[in-house]
C-alpha positions in Angstrom: -39.1 12.5 68.7 -36.4 15.0 68.1 -33.5 14.9 70.6 -33.9 18.5 71.5 -35.8 21.6 70.3 -34.2 24.2 68.1 -33.9 27.6 69.9 -35.8 30.6 68.5 -33.1 33.2 69.0 -35.0 36.5 69.7 -31.8 38.3 70.6 -30.1 37.7 67.2 -33.3 38.7 65.3 -33.7 41.8 67.5 -30.2 42.9 66.7 -30.7 42.5 63.0 -34.0 44.5 63.2 -32.1 47.2 65.1 -29.5 47.4 62.3 -32.3 47.7 59.7 -34.0 50.4 61.7 -30.7 52.3 62.1 -30.4 52.4 58.3 -34.0 53.6 57.8 -33.5 56.3 60.4 -30.4 57.6 58.7 -32.2 58.0 55.4 -35.4 59.5 56.9 -33.5 61.9 59.1 -32.0 63.7 56.1 -35.5 64.1 54.7 -37.2 65.2 57.9 -34.4 67.2 59.5 -34.8 65.6 62.9 -34.4 62.1 64.5 -37.4 60.1 65.6 -38.3 60.6 69.3 -39.6 58.3 72.0 -40.7 59.4 75.5 -40.8 56.8 78.2 -42.6 58.0 81.4 -41.5 56.2 84.5 -43.0 56.7 88.0 -41.3 55.7 91.2 -38.3 53.4 91.7 -39.3 49.9 90.8 -35.9 48.3 90.1 -37.3 46.0 87.4 -39.0 48.9 85.6 -35.8 51.1 85.9 -33.8 48.3 84.3 -36.4 48.0 81.4 -36.4 51.8 80.9 -32.5 51.8 80.7 -32.7 49.0 78.3 -35.2 50.8 76.1 -33.2 54.1 76.1 -30.0 52.3 75.3 -31.7 50.5 72.3 -33.1 53.9 71.2 -29.6 55.4 71.3 -28.2 52.5 69.2 -30.8 53.1 66.5 -30.6 56.9 66.5 -33.9 57.6 68.2 -33.9 60.6 70.6 -35.1 59.9 74.1 -37.5 62.3 75.8 -37.9 60.2 78.9 -39.3 61.6 82.1 -38.8 60.1 85.6 -41.4 61.1 88.2 -41.3 60.5 91.9 -43.6 57.8 93.3 -45.7 60.6 94.8 -46.6 62.1 91.3 -50.3 62.8 90.9 -52.6 61.7 88.1 -52.9 65.4 87.0 -49.2 65.8 86.7 -48.9 62.8 84.5 -51.9 63.8 82.4 -50.2 67.2 81.8 -46.9 65.5 80.8 -48.7 63.3 78.3 -50.7 66.2 76.9 -47.5 68.2 76.4 -45.8 65.2 74.6 -48.9 64.7 72.4 -48.3 68.3 71.2 -44.5 68.0 70.9 -43.5 67.5 67.2 -40.2 66.0 68.2 -41.9 63.0 69.8 -43.3 60.1 67.7 -43.8 57.6 70.4 -45.0 57.8 74.0 -44.9 55.0 76.5 -45.9 54.8 80.2 -43.8 52.2 82.0 -46.0 49.8 83.9 -46.7 48.9 86.7 -47.6 52.3 88.2 -48.0 53.0 91.9 -51.4 52.0 93.2 -52.8 55.5 93.5 -52.5 56.1 89.8 -55.1 55.0 87.2 -53.0 53.4 84.4 -55.9 52.9 82.0 -56.9 56.6 82.2 -53.3 57.6 81.4 -52.9 55.2 78.5 -56.2 56.5 77.1 -54.7 60.1 77.2 -51.9 59.1 74.7 -52.5 60.2 71.1 -53.2 56.8 69.4 -50.8 57.6 66.6 -48.0 58.1 69.2 -49.0 55.0 71.2 -45.6 53.2 71.0 -46.9 50.3 73.1 -50.0 49.7 70.9 -52.3 49.5 74.0 -54.7 52.4 73.3 -58.3 51.3 72.7 -58.2 52.8 69.2 -55.1 50.6 68.3 -56.6 47.5 69.9 -59.8 48.2 67.9 -57.8 48.5 64.7 -56.2 45.1 65.6 -59.7 43.5 66.1 -60.8 44.9 62.8 -57.6 43.9 61.0 -56.8 47.5 60.1 -53.3 48.9 60.0 -52.1 50.6 63.3 -49.5 50.4 66.0 -49.5 46.9 67.4 -48.8 45.7 71.0 -45.1 45.1 71.1 -44.8 41.7 72.8 -47.3 39.8 70.6 -46.0 41.6 67.5 -42.5 40.4 68.5 -43.8 36.8 68.8 -45.3 37.0 65.3 -42.1 38.5 63.8 -40.0 35.7 65.4 -42.2 33.0 64.1 -42.0 34.5 60.6 -38.2 34.6 60.8 -38.1 30.9 61.5 -40.6 30.3 58.7 -43.4 29.1 61.1 -46.7 29.8 59.4 -49.6 29.7 61.9 -52.1 29.1 59.1 -54.2 26.0 59.9 -52.4 25.3 63.2 -54.0 24.7 66.5 -52.7 27.6 68.6 -53.2 27.8 72.4 -52.5 31.1 74.2 -52.3 30.8 78.0 -52.9 34.2 79.5 -55.5 36.8 78.7 -53.9 40.1 79.7 -54.5 43.1 77.5 -50.7 43.4 77.2 -50.1 40.0 75.7 -52.8 37.3 75.8 -55.7 39.0 74.1 -53.7 40.8 71.3 -51.6 37.6 70.8 -54.8 35.6 70.2 -56.1 38.2 67.7 -52.8 38.3 65.8 -52.7 34.5 65.5 -56.3 34.5 64.4 -55.4 37.1 61.7 -52.7 34.7 60.6 -55.4 32.0 60.1 -54.5 29.8 63.1 -57.4 28.2 65.1 -57.0 29.8 68.5 -57.9 28.7 72.0 -57.4 31.1 74.9 -56.7 29.5 78.3 -55.8 31.1 81.6 -55.4 30.5 85.4 -59.0 29.6 85.8 -59.1 27.0 83.0 -59.9 23.6 84.3 -57.3 20.9 83.3 -54.9 23.4 81.7 -52.6 20.5 80.7 -55.3 18.9 78.5 -55.9 22.2 76.6 -52.1 22.9 76.3 -51.5 19.4 74.8 -53.8 20.2 71.9 -51.4 23.0 70.7 -49.2 22.8 67.6 -48.2 26.3 68.7 -48.2 27.2 72.4 -47.8 30.7 73.7 -47.5 31.1 77.4 -47.8 34.5 79.1 -49.1 34.1 82.7 -46.2 35.2 84.9 -46.0 31.9 86.8 -42.5 30.4 87.0 -42.1 27.1 85.1 -45.9 26.4 85.1 -45.8 24.5 81.8 -44.1 21.0 82.2 -43.2 18.4 79.5 -46.5 16.5 80.3 -48.5 19.6 79.1 -46.8 19.9 75.7 -47.6 17.9 72.5 -44.4 16.3 71.1 -43.1 18.4 68.2 -45.0 21.6 69.3 -43.6 25.1 68.9 -43.4 26.7 72.4 -43.2 30.5 72.9 -42.4 31.5 76.5 -43.3 35.1 77.2 -42.8 34.8 81.0 -40.0 36.7 82.8 -39.9 35.6 86.4 -37.0 36.2 88.9 -36.6 33.2 91.2 -34.1 32.8 94.0 -32.7 29.3 94.8 -31.8 27.9 98.2 -28.3 29.5 98.1 -29.9 33.0 97.6 -28.8 33.2 94.0 -31.4 34.7 91.7 -32.0 33.9 88.0 -34.6 34.6 85.3 -36.9 31.8 84.3 -39.9 31.7 82.0 -43.4 30.3 82.4 -42.2 27.1 80.8 -40.0 24.5 82.5 -37.4 24.8 79.8 -35.2 21.8 80.8 -38.1 19.3 80.7 -39.9 20.8 77.7 -37.0 21.4 75.4 -36.6 17.6 74.6 -40.3 17.4 73.7 -40.8 20.6 71.6 -39.7 21.2 68.0 -38.9 24.9 68.5 -38.7 26.8 71.8 -37.8 30.3 73.0 -35.2 30.7 75.7 -35.6 33.0 78.7 -33.8 35.3 78.7 -32.9 35.9 75.0 -36.2 35.0 73.4 -39.2 37.3 73.5 -37.7 40.0 75.7 -35.4 41.5 73.1 -38.1 41.2 70.5 -40.5 43.4 72.6 -37.9 46.2 72.6 -37.3 45.8 68.9 -41.0 46.2 68.2 -41.2 49.2 70.4 -38.4 50.8 68.3 -40.2 49.7 65.1 -43.5 51.3 66.2 -41.6 54.5 67.0 -40.0 54.6 63.6 -43.3 53.7 61.9 -45.1 56.5 63.6 -42.1 58.9 62.7 -42.4 57.8 59.0 -46.1 58.4 58.9 -46.1 61.8 60.6 
């Protein structure tokens, strides 16, 4: 057994992707006469969401993507947001549109996502883009699972022929992740919070992707020695002294000695998600 798993450094890879995108944008901008544009719509004052949006806008600025973000009060109506999306769909300066989730309870997130022009769907969550993924057709891909695939590729991990277990079945991560691994010729099992004996299923994985939002759910006993462990979780926990820190869905300290490769939290999949958002925006800019 290896003494300790090698880290999959998402932060370093995300930085190099941003550098690459910056160069592409400089070239394309002289041809198109305008920069690429991304509009992030945020509703209310969820502090985590506000931090994510700031992060995305800063990353946009670094790459040379113009931000057309709009911040709505928590009282914004469905109709107001639908109007804003319709206007952005028509706006030729905007290549990507993203609604920052979660939304206040009175709003129908699905209906809003469905309003976005599929070719401007920077998050890759429109039913048309999910359908393209199911059919293996080109299209904008969901950012987090696309980031996972790009990180595996950078570390020369080929999912082909591997037993992959995805824990989590959300439309944001779990389902598209399973489809992308399937497309890469892995044999895929999807497990979730209702799966009996989760540990037994997790232990079959050569490649384990965890995206459930439960702090440190996966322990060393649930991981096959030498497995590759991808932790998509981002949970803020507070210790007895009142200090808070970010932890993943994997108990990093106990799992690291067992795994072959593991993503840290933070610094693993989080930065990759933002990098893929920028990549989707530039892709849609290039196509339009």
